[in-house]
KELO-245531 format. One line per field, with one value per residue (C-alpha): residue number from 0; residue in three letters; x, y, z. Coordinates in Angstrom, 2 decimals. Last residue first. Layout:
N
seq	NUM	...
type	ALA	...
u	X	...
v	Y	...
w	Z	...
***
This chain:
665
seq	664	663	662	661	660	659	658	657	656	655	654	653	652	651	650	649	648	647	646	645	644	643	642	641	640	639	638	637	636	635	634	633	632	631	630	629	628	627	626	625	624	623	622	621	620	619	618	617	616	615	614	613	612	611	610	609	608	607	606	605	604	603	602	601	600	599	598	597	596	595	594	593	592	591	590	589	588	587	586	585	584	583	582	581	580	579	578	577	576	575	574	573	572	571	570	569	568	567	566	565	564	563	562	561	560	559	558	557	556	555	554	553	552	551	550	549	548	547	546	545	544	543	542	541	540	539	538	537	536	535	534	533	532	531	530	529	528	527	526	525	524	523	522	521	520	519	518	517	516	515	514	513	512	511	510	509	508	507	506	505	504	503	502	501	500	499	498	497	496	495	494	493	492	491	490	489	488	487	486	485	484	483	482	481	480	479	478	477	476	475	474	473	472	471	470	469	468	467	466	465	464	463	462	461	460	459	458	457	456	455	454	453	452	451	450	449	448	447	446	445	444	443	442	441	440	439	438	437	436	435	434	433	432	431	430	429	428	427	426	425	424	423	422	421	420	419	418	417	416	415	414	413	412	411	410	409	408	407	406	405	404	403	402	401	400	399	398	397	396	395	394	393	392	391	390	389	388	387	386	385	384	383	382	381	380	379	378	377	376	375	374	373	372	371	370	369	368	367	366	365	364	363	362	361	360	359	358	357	356	355	354	353	352	351	350	349	348	347	346	345	344	343	342	341	340	339	338	337	336	335	334	333	332	331	330	329	328	327	326	325	324	323	322	321	320	319	318	317	316	315	314	313	312	311	310	309	308	307	306	305	304	303	302	301	300	299	298	297	296	295	294	293	292	291	290	289	288	287	286	285	284	283	282	281	280	279	278	277	276	275	274	273	272	271	270	269	268	267	266	265	264	263	262	261	260	259	258	257	256	255	254	253	252	251	250	249	248	247	246	245	244	243	242	241	240	239	238	237	236	235	234	233	232	231	230	229	228	227	226	225	224	223	222	221	220	219	218	217	216	215	214	213	212	211	210	209	208	207	206	205	204	203	202	201	200	199	198	197	196	195	194	193	192	191	190	189	188	187	186	185	184	183	182	181	180	179	178	177	176	175	174	173	172	171	170	169	168	167	166	165	164	163	162	161	160	159	158	157	156	155	154	153	152	151	150	149	148	147	146	145	144	143	142	141	140	139	138	137	136	135	134	133	132	131	130	129	128	127	126	125	124	123	122	121	120	119	118	117	116	115	114	113	112	111	110	109	108	107	106	105	104	103	102	101	100	99	98	97	96	95	94	93	92	91	90	89	88	87	86	85	84	83	82	81	80	79	78	77	76	75	74	73	72	71	70	69	68	67	66	65	64	63	62	61	60	59	58	57	56	55	54	53	52	51	50	49	48	47	46	45	44	43	42	41	40	39	38	37	36	35	34	33	32	31	30	29	28	27	26	25	24	23	22	21	20	19	18	17	16	15	14	13	12	11	10	9	8	7	6	5	4	3	2	1	0
type	GLU	LEU	ILE	THR	ILE	PRO	LEU	SER	VAL	GLY	ARG	SER	ARG	SER	VAL	ALA	TRP	TYR	LEU	GLY	PRO	HIS	ALA	ARG	ARG	GLY	HIS	ASP	ARG	GLY	ASP	TRP	VAL	TRP	ALA	GLY	ASP	GLU	PHE	ARG	LEU	GLY	ASP	ALA	ARG	THR	ALA	VAL	ARG	ARG	GLY	ALA	VAL	ASP	LEU	ILE	MET	ALA	ASP	PRO	GLY	LEU	GLY	LEU	LEU	ARG	VAL	PRO	GLY	HIS	ALA	PRO	ASN	PRO	TRP	LEU	ARG	PRO	ARG	ALA	PRO	ALA	GLY	GLY	ASP	GLU	VAL	ALA	ALA	ASN	ALA	VAL	LEU	LEU	THR	ALA	PRO	PHE	ALA	PRO	PRO	ASN	CYS	ARG	THR	VAL	ASN	GLY	GLY	ARG	ASP	VAL	ALA	GLU	ILE	ARG	TRP	TRP	SER	PRO	LEU	GLY	ALA	ARG	VAL	PRO	THR	CYS	GLU	THR	TYR	CYS	THR	ASP	SER	TYR	PHE	VAL	SER	PRO	GLN	ARG	PHE	THR	SER	ASP	ALA	ALA	VAL	THR	LEU	ARG	TYR	ARG	VAL	ARG	ASP	GLY	PRO	GLU	PHE	ASP	ALA	ALA	THR	THR	TRP	ARG	LEU	ARG	SER	THR	GLY	ALA	VAL	PRO	PRO	PRO	PHE	LEU	GLN	PHE	ASN	ALA	PRO	ALA	THR	LYS	PHE	VAL	GLN	ALA	TYR	VAL	ALA	ARG	ALA	LEU	ARG	ILE	ALA	GLY	TYR	VAL	SER	ASP	VAL	HIS	ALA	ALA	THR	THR	TRP	ALA	ARG	ARG	ALA	SER	LEU	ARG	GLN	GLU	LEU	ALA	ASP	LEU	ARG	ASP	LEU	MET	ARG	GLY	CYS	ALA	ALA	GLY	ASP	ARG	ARG	PRO	ALA	GLY	ASN	LYS	LEU	LEU	ARG	VAL	ALA	ASN	THR	HIS	ALA	VAL	ALA	PRO	LEU	GLY	LEU	LEU	ALA	ARG	SER	GLY	ALA	VAL	GLY	ASP	ALA	ARG	LEU	ALA	ILE	TRP	CYS	PRO	THR	ALA	ALA	ARG	LEU	THR	PHE	THR	THR	ASP	LEU	ARG	THR	ALA	LEU	PRO	SER	ARG	ARG	SER	LEU	ASP	LEU	SER	TRP	LEU	THR	GLY	ARG	GLU	CYS	VAL	LEU	SER	VAL	ARG	THR	LEU	GLY	THR	VAL	CYS	ALA	ALA	GLU	LEU	SER	ILE	PRO	LEU	ALA	SER	THR	ASP	ALA	ALA	ALA	GLU	LEU	THR	SER	GLY	PRO	ALA	VAL	GLY	SER	VAL	ARG	PHE	GLY	PRO	LEU	LEU	PRO	LEU	SER	THR	VAL	PHE	THR	ARG	GLY	ALA	ARG	VAL	ALA	VAL	LEU	TRP	ALA	ASP	TYR	ASP	LEU	LYS	ALA	ASN	THR	GLY	LEU	ASP	ALA	TYR	VAL	ARG	TRP	GLY	GLY	ALA	PRO	LEU	THR	ALA	PHE	ALA	ASP	LEU	VAL	ALA	ASP	THR	GLY	ALA	THR	PRO	THR	LEU	ALA	LEU	GLY	SER	SER	LEU	GLY	ASP	TYR	TRP	ASP	ARG	TRP	CYS	VAL	GLN	THR	SER	ASN	SER	TYR	SER	ALA	VAL	GLU	PHE	GLY	ASP	LEU	ARG	GLY	LEU	ALA	ALA	LEU	VAL	PRO	TYR	GLU	ARG	GLY	LEU	GLY	THR	GLY	PRO	TRP	TYR	THR	ASP	GLN	ASP	TYR	VAL	ASP	THR	THR	ALA	PRO	HIS	ALA	LEU	VAL	PHE	LEU	ALA	GLY	THR	PRO	GLY	ALA	VAL	GLN	ASN	ALA	LEU	GLU	ARG	LEU	THR	PRO	TRP	ALA	GLU	ALA	PRO	ALA	LEU	CYS	CYS	GLY	TRP	ASP	VAL	ALA	HIS	ARG	LEU	GLY	PRO	LEU	VAL	VAL	HIS	GLY	TYR	THR	MET	HIS	ARG	TYR	GLU	TYR	SER	HIS	TYR	LEU	LEU	THR	ASN	ALA	ASP	SER	LEU	VAL	ASP	VAL	ALA	GLY	THR	PHE	ARG	PHE	GLU	GLN	ASP	LEU	LEU	HIS	LEU	ILE	ALA	LEU	ASP	GLU	ALA	ARG	ALA	ILE	ARG	LEU	THR	ASN	GLU	PRO	SER	VAL	ILE	PHE	GLU	ILE	PRO	ASP	HIS	ARG	SER	HIS	VAL	HIS	LEU	ASP	SER	SER	TYR	PHE	GLY	ARG	ALA	ARG	MET	ASP	LEU	PHE	ARG	GLN	LEU	ARG	VAL	THR	VAL	SER	THR	ASP	ARG	ALA	LEU	TYR	LEU	ARG	ARG	THR	ASP	PRO	VAL	TRP	GLU	PRO	GLY	ARG	SER	VAL	SER	LEU	THR	THR	TRP	GLY	ASP	PRO	LEU	SER	LEU	ALA	GLY	GLY	ALA	PRO	PRO	TYR	SER	TYR	GLY	GLY	HIS	ALA	MET	SER	ALA	THR	ASP	CYS	LEU	ILE	PRO	TYR	TRP	VAL	SER	PHE	SER	ASP	SER	HIS	ALA	SER	VAL	ARG	ALA	ASP	ILE	LEU
u	-18.29	-20.06	-18.70	-21.29	-20.35	-21.84	-21.30	-19.95	-19.43	-18.80	-16.81	-13.54	-14.36	-14.39	-15.49	-16.30	-17.57	-17.37	-19.85	-19.04	-17.17	-13.48	-11.33	-8.31	-5.21	-2.38	-4.03	-6.80	-10.20	-11.68	-10.99	-11.44	-11.79	-12.02	-13.76	-12.93	-11.79	-9.29	-8.20	-6.74	-7.45	-5.40	-2.61	-1.77	-5.36	-6.38	-7.53	-8.61	-8.50	-9.97	-13.33	-14.54	-17.01	-14.19	-12.97	-12.22	-10.56	-11.07	-8.96	-8.80	-12.58	-15.36	-18.10	-17.96	-16.84	-16.31	-16.29	-14.10	-15.22	-18.10	-20.15	-23.28	-23.23	-21.98	-21.57	-20.91	-22.55	-21.75	-23.45	-20.94	-21.19	-18.63	-16.41	-13.10	-12.14	-15.34	-18.03	-19.96	-23.44	-24.80	-23.23	-24.03	-26.69	-26.78	-30.35	-30.56	-32.48	-30.81	-29.49	-27.32	-27.70	-25.01	-22.53	-22.10	-18.97	-17.51	-14.58	-13.19	-9.70	-8.43	-11.05	-14.56	-16.42	-20.04	-22.27	-25.88	-27.86	-31.44	-32.06	-33.81	-32.32	-29.58	-27.09	-28.89	-25.82	-22.00	-22.03	-20.10	-19.26	-18.29	-16.98	-14.77	-12.11	-10.98	-14.33	-15.96	-18.83	-21.95	-25.17	-28.27	-30.88	-33.23	-32.07	-35.34	-35.19	-35.79	-33.97	-30.63	-27.12	-24.48	-21.29	-18.35	-15.82	-12.23	-10.29	-6.66	-4.85	-1.08	-1.11	-4.64	-6.00	-8.99	-10.81	-14.05	-13.68	-16.79	-19.20	-19.83	-22.18	-21.60	-23.64	-26.79	-30.52	-33.20	-30.80	-28.10	-27.39	-24.13	-22.08	-23.07	-21.72	-18.80	-18.30	-14.79	-13.43	-13.78	-11.05	-9.56	-6.82	-4.24	-6.27	-5.65	-2.17	-3.28	-6.60	-4.82	-2.66	-5.76	-7.27	-4.05	-4.08	-7.67	-6.73	-4.11	-6.07	-9.36	-7.72	-6.04	-9.33	-11.08	-8.90	-6.51	-5.78	-4.36	-4.80	-1.89	-3.71	-5.56	-2.38	-0.44	-3.21	-3.31	0.43	0.42	-2.43	-0.57	2.52	0.38	-0.98	2.60	3.08	-0.06	1.08	4.31	2.42	0.02	2.72	1.83	3.59	3.54	0.78	1.30	-0.16	2.54	5.27	8.91	10.55	14.34	15.38	17.85	21.28	22.71	26.24	27.67	30.88	29.63	30.72	33.35	35.61	35.23	38.67	40.18	39.26	37.20	34.59	35.06	32.44	28.73	27.06	23.35	21.55	17.86	14.86	11.19	8.25	5.43	6.44	7.80	11.48	13.70	17.31	19.61	23.32	25.95	29.04	31.60	32.97	35.80	37.81	37.94	39.46	42.55	41.30	37.54	35.60	33.85	32.56	29.02	26.80	23.13	19.90	16.32	16.95	13.74	10.17	10.03	13.27	16.98	19.82	22.93	26.73	28.66	32.12	33.78	37.29	38.78	38.68	35.14	33.81	30.52	29.40	26.08	24.28	20.98	18.88	15.39	13.37	9.84	7.13	3.52	3.90	4.89	6.67	6.88	10.07	10.52	13.55	15.18	18.00	19.00	17.15	19.02	16.89	17.79	20.94	23.51	26.92	29.07	28.22	30.96	31.60	32.60	29.78	27.31	24.02	23.14	21.34	19.56	16.21	14.99	15.03	18.59	19.63	17.84	19.59	22.95	22.13	21.50	24.84	26.99	29.99	30.89	29.19	31.49	28.76	25.55	24.71	24.51	24.03	26.15	24.87	27.15	27.60	30.93	30.96	31.30	33.23	32.00	31.61	33.33	35.05	31.94	32.27	31.98	28.64	27.88	24.19	25.46	23.26	22.31	19.73	17.33	14.73	11.10	8.77	5.76	4.08	3.71	6.82	8.89	7.63	8.10	11.62	12.52	11.39	13.13	16.45	16.82	20.57	22.21	20.56	18.88	19.07	21.19	24.41	22.44	21.57	18.10	17.68	14.60	14.63	12.42	9.45	6.04	4.47	1.21	1.89	5.48	4.54	1.75	3.75	6.76	4.84	6.26	9.87	11.38	13.50	11.54	11.87	15.66	15.53	12.85	9.08	7.77	8.41	5.23	6.98	9.72	11.51	14.01	15.80	14.23	13.58	17.14	16.18	13.20	14.42	12.54	14.84	14.54	12.80	12.80	11.01	9.17	9.83	9.64	6.00	4.10	6.83	6.27	2.56	3.44	5.68	2.54	1.45	0.33	0.93	-0.66	1.64	2.28	4.67	7.21	5.57	7.97	10.92	13.93	11.90	12.53	15.02	14.61	16.40	16.71	18.89	19.29	16.51	16.92	13.77	13.08	10.15	6.39	6.27	9.30	9.35	12.99	13.75	17.41	18.46	20.98	24.63	25.94	29.64	30.96	34.18	35.77	35.22	35.71	33.52	34.31	31.44	28.88	26.42	23.13	20.16	22.31	22.71	26.04	24.61	20.80	20.13	23.39	22.70	25.97	25.61	28.98	29.14	31.83	32.93	36.50	36.66	39.74	38.10	34.98	37.17	39.14	35.89	34.75	38.10	37.58	34.07	35.66	35.09	35.10	35.44	33.10	29.90	26.93	25.16	25.60	27.51	29.39	26.52	26.30	23.34	23.29	26.71	27.42	28.91	29.26	28.87	29.53	31.75	34.90	33.64	33.58	37.35	38.10	40.97	42.99	46.40	47.48	51.11	52.05	54.93	56.01	58.08	59.34	60.03	61.85	61.64	58.66	58.70	56.66	53.70	51.91	48.30	47.39	43.76	43.15	40.98	37.43	35.75	36.82	40.24	42.20	45.42	46.17	49.43	50.25	52.66	55.50	57.03	57.11	53.83	52.01	51.40	50.09	51.61	50.71	52.92	49.92	46.89	45.99	42.48	41.96	40.99	40.73	38.37	38.35	41.26	40.58	44.34	44.69	41.49	42.99	40.80	42.53	42.90	44.32	45.11	43.87	44.78	46.55	48.87	52.26	50.92	49.88	47.36	47.41	44.47	44.57	41.79	43.05	43.78	45.75	49.18
v	53.55	56.47	58.97	60.53	63.83	65.11	68.77	70.08	73.84	75.89	78.41	78.04	74.35	73.66	70.09	68.18	64.83	61.40	58.59	55.64	54.46	54.05	57.12	56.89	58.35	57.26	58.48	61.00	59.32	61.08	64.41	67.25	70.84	73.89	76.90	80.48	79.65	77.01	75.75	72.25	69.49	66.26	67.02	70.62	71.83	68.64	65.17	61.89	62.92	60.35	61.06	57.46	58.37	59.69	63.27	65.82	69.08	72.84	74.94	77.83	78.31	76.40	78.29	76.39	72.81	71.40	67.58	65.74	62.28	59.82	62.16	62.11	65.10	67.24	69.74	71.22	73.83	76.37	79.63	82.19	85.95	87.91	90.05	89.58	86.51	84.52	85.57	82.89	81.48	78.25	78.49	75.42	75.61	72.50	71.87	69.98	67.16	65.16	61.71	60.34	63.59	63.34	61.91	58.19	56.33	53.62	51.21	50.18	49.67	52.79	54.95	55.91	58.93	58.95	61.71	61.05	63.53	63.87	66.23	69.43	70.51	73.12	70.47	67.13	65.06	65.31	67.62	70.76	72.92	70.16	70.41	68.65	67.85	64.60	64.25	61.24	60.51	58.35	58.65	56.94	55.06	54.68	56.63	56.08	59.74	61.05	62.24	60.76	61.88	59.84	61.46	59.37	61.29	60.14	59.36	58.31	55.71	55.61	55.88	55.23	58.55	58.88	62.20	62.84	66.56	68.70	69.13	71.60	71.69	74.73	76.92	76.55	76.38	75.48	76.08	73.59	72.53	74.23	72.14	68.53	66.25	64.02	60.83	59.41	57.26	53.48	51.53	48.37	49.49	46.70	44.91	47.76	46.57	43.17	44.45	47.12	44.45	42.55	45.79	46.59	43.12	43.65	47.06	45.52	42.46	44.33	46.99	44.34	42.45	45.67	45.73	48.19	50.46	53.89	55.01	57.26	59.56	56.72	54.61	57.39	57.87	54.13	53.98	57.00	55.51	52.19	53.99	55.78	52.36	51.24	54.39	53.61	50.03	51.46	53.86	51.12	48.65	45.04	42.60	39.04	36.49	32.83	33.27	35.89	36.06	37.10	37.78	37.55	40.22	40.21	41.38	44.86	46.03	49.55	51.30	54.29	54.42	56.89	54.48	51.86	50.26	53.75	53.80	56.80	55.00	53.49	50.85	50.59	47.31	46.48	43.47	42.76	42.31	41.89	42.28	40.44	41.11	43.83	43.33	42.20	41.57	38.89	38.98	37.42	39.02	38.88	42.19	42.58	45.48	47.42	50.90	51.15	53.02	52.92	56.10	54.86	51.66	52.86	49.89	50.02	48.30	48.54	51.22	52.08	51.00	48.34	46.82	47.57	45.96	48.08	47.88	51.13	52.38	49.15	49.31	49.40	45.59	45.40	42.61	41.67	38.68	38.43	36.35	37.45	35.57	37.10	37.97	38.40	41.03	40.54	36.83	33.46	34.63	32.20	32.53	33.14	32.70	34.98	35.85	32.94	31.52	30.51	32.69	35.56	34.67	36.68	35.45	36.13	39.83	41.47	45.20	46.40	47.46	45.01	43.14	40.14	36.99	33.84	34.88	31.40	32.44	33.64	30.26	28.31	30.36	29.61	25.91	26.09	27.81	25.54	26.80	24.29	24.21	24.16	25.71	26.44	28.03	31.55	34.10	37.27	40.24	42.78	46.51	47.67	44.24	45.56	48.79	52.38	53.59	56.23	54.06	52.25	48.59	47.26	48.95	48.58	48.09	47.55	44.68	44.06	41.89	42.35	39.58	40.51	38.53	40.79	42.01	45.65	46.38	44.22	46.05	49.45	48.46	47.79	51.23	52.80	51.02	52.52	52.52	54.14	57.53	57.80	54.03	53.37	52.58	49.83	48.76	47.60	45.49	43.62	39.85	36.83	39.08	37.64	37.42	39.23	42.16	42.55	42.45	45.00	47.43	47.22	47.84	51.36	50.21	53.25	52.37	54.37	57.45	57.36	57.32	58.49	58.50	57.62	60.74	60.69	59.56	62.17	60.71	58.87	55.53	53.91	50.28	49.66	46.12	44.12	40.53	37.48	34.51	32.24	28.90	25.71	27.12	29.75	32.50	32.54	32.66	33.82	36.38	37.80	38.34	39.97	42.38	43.72	43.20	45.95	49.64	50.82	52.72	56.40	55.61	52.79	49.41	46.59	44.44	42.78	39.65	36.42	33.56	30.33	29.06	32.26	31.51	35.15	37.25	40.96	43.07	46.58	48.78	49.19	51.65	51.03	47.31	46.43	42.73	42.40	39.09	36.37	35.38	33.53	33.61	31.47	31.90	29.37	26.03	27.54	29.44	29.79	27.39	29.93	28.64	27.62	29.09	29.47	33.24	34.13	37.50	37.10	39.79	41.29	40.92	39.56	37.95	37.49	34.66	33.98	37.60	38.16	41.59	40.50	37.15	38.81	41.20	38.27	36.53	39.69	39.68	36.17	37.13	39.94	43.57	45.72	49.46	52.45	50.49	52.88	50.61	47.86	44.67	43.94	44.69	43.96	43.27	40.43	41.11	37.92	36.71	33.23	32.43	28.85	29.84	28.73	30.87	33.87	33.80	36.91	39.39	37.57	39.14	40.64	40.43	43.17	42.92	46.14	46.52	49.99	51.74	54.92	57.82	56.69	57.44	55.10	55.21	52.06	50.99	47.30	46.42	43.60	40.94	39.68	42.96	42.90	42.50	45.72	47.37	51.05	52.62	56.15	57.86	60.34	61.45	60.48	59.98	56.62	54.06	50.86	47.46	43.76	41.07	39.49	40.86	44.54	45.15	48.91	51.93	55.72	56.00	52.47	50.37	46.73	46.18	44.98	46.78	50.19	53.25	56.41	58.14	55.16	56.67	58.84	62.49	64.98	65.91	65.63	63.54	60.85	58.39	54.79	52.36	48.56	45.94	42.40	39.12	36.43	34.86
w	-4.37	-2.73	-0.23	2.06	3.67	6.92	7.88	11.21	11.40	14.54	12.50	14.44	14.95	11.23	10.50	7.31	8.54	6.88	6.13	3.91	0.84	1.58	1.16	-1.11	0.54	-1.78	-4.95	-4.20	-4.66	-1.60	-3.27	-0.84	-2.05	0.21	-1.26	-2.27	-5.80	-4.60	-1.19	-0.96	1.54	1.55	4.01	4.78	4.99	6.75	5.66	7.28	10.92	13.27	14.95	14.77	12.00	9.82	10.06	7.34	8.37	8.10	10.49	8.00	8.28	6.57	4.69	1.41	0.88	-2.62	-2.89	-5.41	-6.55	-6.17	-4.03	-1.91	-1.64	-4.52	-3.06	0.35	2.52	5.20	4.18	2.94	3.24	1.18	3.38	1.56	3.57	4.00	6.40	8.24	8.59	10.01	13.44	15.54	18.23	20.37	21.47	24.72	26.40	29.17	29.95	32.79	34.76	36.07	33.60	33.21	34.29	32.03	32.39	29.00	30.42	28.69	30.39	29.25	30.61	29.41	28.06	26.93	24.92	23.72	20.84	19.84	16.50	15.93	14.83	14.61	13.70	13.60	16.62	17.37	20.36	22.76	26.27	28.79	26.18	24.54	22.77	21.16	18.77	18.84	16.81	18.20	16.15	19.12	22.12	24.02	25.14	21.63	18.50	19.48	20.44	22.26	23.47	24.64	26.70	26.79	29.95	30.33	32.40	32.77	36.54	37.90	39.16	36.85	37.13	35.26	34.60	34.90	32.01	29.23	26.23	24.01	21.68	23.76	23.09	25.60	28.46	29.26	32.86	33.89	34.04	33.41	36.07	36.97	38.98	39.06	36.21	36.56	38.35	36.80	34.40	34.12	31.44	29.01	27.96	26.65	25.30	23.30	21.64	20.49	19.15	17.27	15.71	14.53	13.16	10.88	9.75	9.36	7.19	5.05	4.64	3.58	0.49	-1.19	1.76	0.88	4.54	5.62	8.02	9.71	9.71	11.43	14.00	14.69	15.23	17.54	19.59	19.79	21.08	23.66	24.64	25.32	27.40	29.37	29.97	31.41	33.69	34.77	35.77	35.14	37.40	36.14	36.82	37.79	41.26	41.78	39.19	39.54	36.17	35.98	33.53	30.65	31.61	31.04	30.24	30.05	29.03	27.03	23.39	22.21	20.33	23.09	22.60	22.70	26.39	27.46	29.56	33.01	33.66	34.31	35.28	35.10	36.56	36.00	38.29	37.38	39.73	41.48	44.19	46.43	47.11	49.98	49.01	50.35	49.55	47.30	45.79	42.98	41.70	39.22	37.74	40.99	40.88	43.05	44.88	45.27	44.59	41.43	43.03	43.80	44.68	43.72	44.72	43.41	40.79	38.96	39.76	37.03	38.30	38.28	40.21	40.04	39.73	39.48	38.46	37.34	35.86	32.35	31.95	33.29	35.48	37.12	39.19	40.91	43.51	45.00	47.58	47.50	50.58	49.25	49.52	48.42	49.11	47.63	44.48	41.56	39.54	35.85	33.61	31.04	33.41	35.69	38.73	41.89	44.12	41.77	39.84	37.92	36.76	33.72	33.47	31.39	30.92	27.38	24.99	26.45	26.16	28.33	27.34	28.52	26.99	25.98	22.31	22.82	24.29	21.53	18.85	20.49	20.55	16.80	16.24	18.40	20.33	23.00	26.39	29.45	31.63	29.76	26.40	27.88	25.10	24.86	22.87	21.25	20.89	19.48	17.82	14.30	14.23	13.94	10.39	8.30	5.67	4.45	3.31	6.87	7.53	11.25	12.09	15.66	16.70	20.30	22.05	24.97	25.41	26.10	28.37	28.79	31.98	30.96	33.04	30.69	27.59	29.22	30.28	26.63	25.51	28.52	27.81	24.36	23.70	20.66	21.39	17.97	17.54	14.46	16.36	18.07	21.61	22.74	19.64	20.91	20.59	20.03	19.24	18.24	21.70	20.84	23.17	21.94	18.25	18.75	20.91	18.53	15.29	14.98	15.07	13.32	10.28	7.71	9.92	9.69	6.70	4.26	3.66	7.11	9.20	11.29	14.48	14.64	17.69	15.51	15.05	18.12	17.11	15.82	14.71	15.99	16.27	14.95	15.48	12.49	12.38	14.45	17.52	15.45	12.94	9.12	8.03	11.13	11.74	8.25	8.93	12.24	10.35	8.73	5.14	4.60	5.21	1.97	-0.36	0.47	2.05	1.66	2.10	1.58	2.55	0.87	0.08	1.97	1.53	3.48	6.59	8.65	11.69	12.61	11.05	11.57	11.61	10.34	11.33	10.86	7.99	5.77	6.41	5.91	6.29	7.19	5.70	6.48	6.15	9.20	9.95	12.80	14.76	17.13	15.35	11.90	9.49	5.78	4.94	6.12	8.76	7.16	5.30	2.19	1.87	0.28	-0.87	-0.93	1.69	2.96	6.66	8.03	11.46	13.14	15.66	18.29	18.14	19.27	17.59	15.63	14.88	13.45	11.44	10.01	9.05	7.30	5.51	4.16	3.03	0.99	1.87	-1.26	-0.89	-0.78	-1.47	-1.46	-0.87	1.74	0.97	4.24	6.61	10.35	12.64	15.16	16.69	18.56	21.81	23.33	27.04	28.23	31.17	29.31	26.45	28.76	29.23	31.28	30.89	28.24	27.75	24.43	23.32	20.88	18.44	16.75	13.59	12.67	9.39	10.39	12.83	14.87	18.59	20.74	23.12	24.19	24.72	24.94	25.54	28.07	26.42	27.10	26.10	22.44	20.89	21.39	20.18	20.71	19.47	20.59	18.24	18.78	15.54	11.88	10.03	9.81	7.04	8.61	7.83	7.88	9.42	11.14	9.32	9.77	11.17	11.15	13.23	12.88	9.91	8.54	7.29	6.42	6.56	2.96	1.92	2.63	2.94	4.15	7.55	9.41	11.88	14.74	14.36	16.63	13.72	15.45	18.32	15.83	17.22	16.01	16.08	15.76	16.06	16.59	14.83	16.61	16.05
***
């Protein structure tokens, strides 16, 4: 007798049963796990019974008429025995004690669910509940339970910790508290060759980046580009119910195409004690322990850490080699293009529709199987493929969806990549590196708005890691921006400095303009600020005074091109008078300055904002600035966004105002 997942569809009511909680059968909305000899309560009439046991078994679907109590015996056939090939599956992210608890799920029942889904390892992330730092004592030779932690950092993302040996805190850092410590600090403590796997959970929970005070924004993997660049991730949860689109291939591809080794994993984030949840194991990750290998938890961790994985909802990928090399491995390429022997094996119990090889440029090779009759359930082939190198290559298989076993999920599987190096270096795609830098920009902007730092050491730690990550992605950009020139040459006094665009045609690159202002042509004691546009109408220093200027185009690789002329004298005229609403004249000014506390700003328009010396927004009208008695008020001591002592700028571009503010200790 084996455990399995059971669903029953009533034709009379057009509803999938069970429809009520039942701890005896572990009943969830539309599926359950009745023990052998167990019962389901169903209405009279025609009923479709669906029984499944994960991707390695043939689902059984039968239609019967119920008029009385009826006993049914189902014999499931194995479709493909992955364990005999040395592959063992796990769901890395499941909860059995997750508030609000709708019904109790005992450890014995979680083991029954793991067996019914044919999971070799079920990771239960219920913090201290049954955590011992070892495989649970209820486990047997075929099914292991491992109780561990999900560390929830409310700013940088959540991580799951398979193989965790020592307890950790629940997490930290809900806004508006300071965003420290980072996940990298935790990785330094618990991860490593003999420690826990460090896996970024559901990294794409939302596309609203600045939502960091409640779920799903508090689950977004904002630290992903830093952790990936610095080699701190053992896995990336590319498939999860809690990802906004369940799968986030593009995010993972960007890491690979930036030259990084990044292992795909899967964890459903299923909540066993909630009635309306999709099942554990709907997404799972298989790890290759080697032919004829027995199930061993520590060996499984080693296989995942080495990247010998594939992720799936139903299709199976028991064989994929590039020049004899398995997923997670690297291969040295001899030339710019290489002839690569490919061997692959794919299978799907509902039928294969497409098998593809993907790389950083998209689909490298594809075979459409959807028109074959009968539909193929297995494909085993070898061929030679010529590809530009260096590169990465991974195998993807799509199957027929719609089976009750999938419960609405797509039928898709994806291996980790084989990375082909040239002279020991991976391929770095500029567009992918640019998107990773975009993620770093978004992270830095969020931190600049959030602030609330308690010590300078925390600031240095966070921004230092971001700088290191930037250097990793920026190294792909080699070409300096094109020449550009001042247009037109400024007259003695001008309200705007303009210049032509400094083009940069490297994919993923971006140009900013660095403006340097000084009192004389020697540029002693210069002031530097940046612009993202080809003009400036304001300056943080020497507004309305004769000055010497230097404009430079700087790209993401740090390459610099100077404007023609490379230096020039100009007087930038900035408005020093304005009319407030109601017609009363107002001269731009602020007081007190320097200030220990609130600063009142007069003469700034509705676009008033506070910038730091790097040009980052510190406060705006909707976030830190308030309007009272005809003036804007900014309190640098405001709880949650305390400003560090130093120089800031009150800016209103609509009024042409730029006023320095000094904040004292």
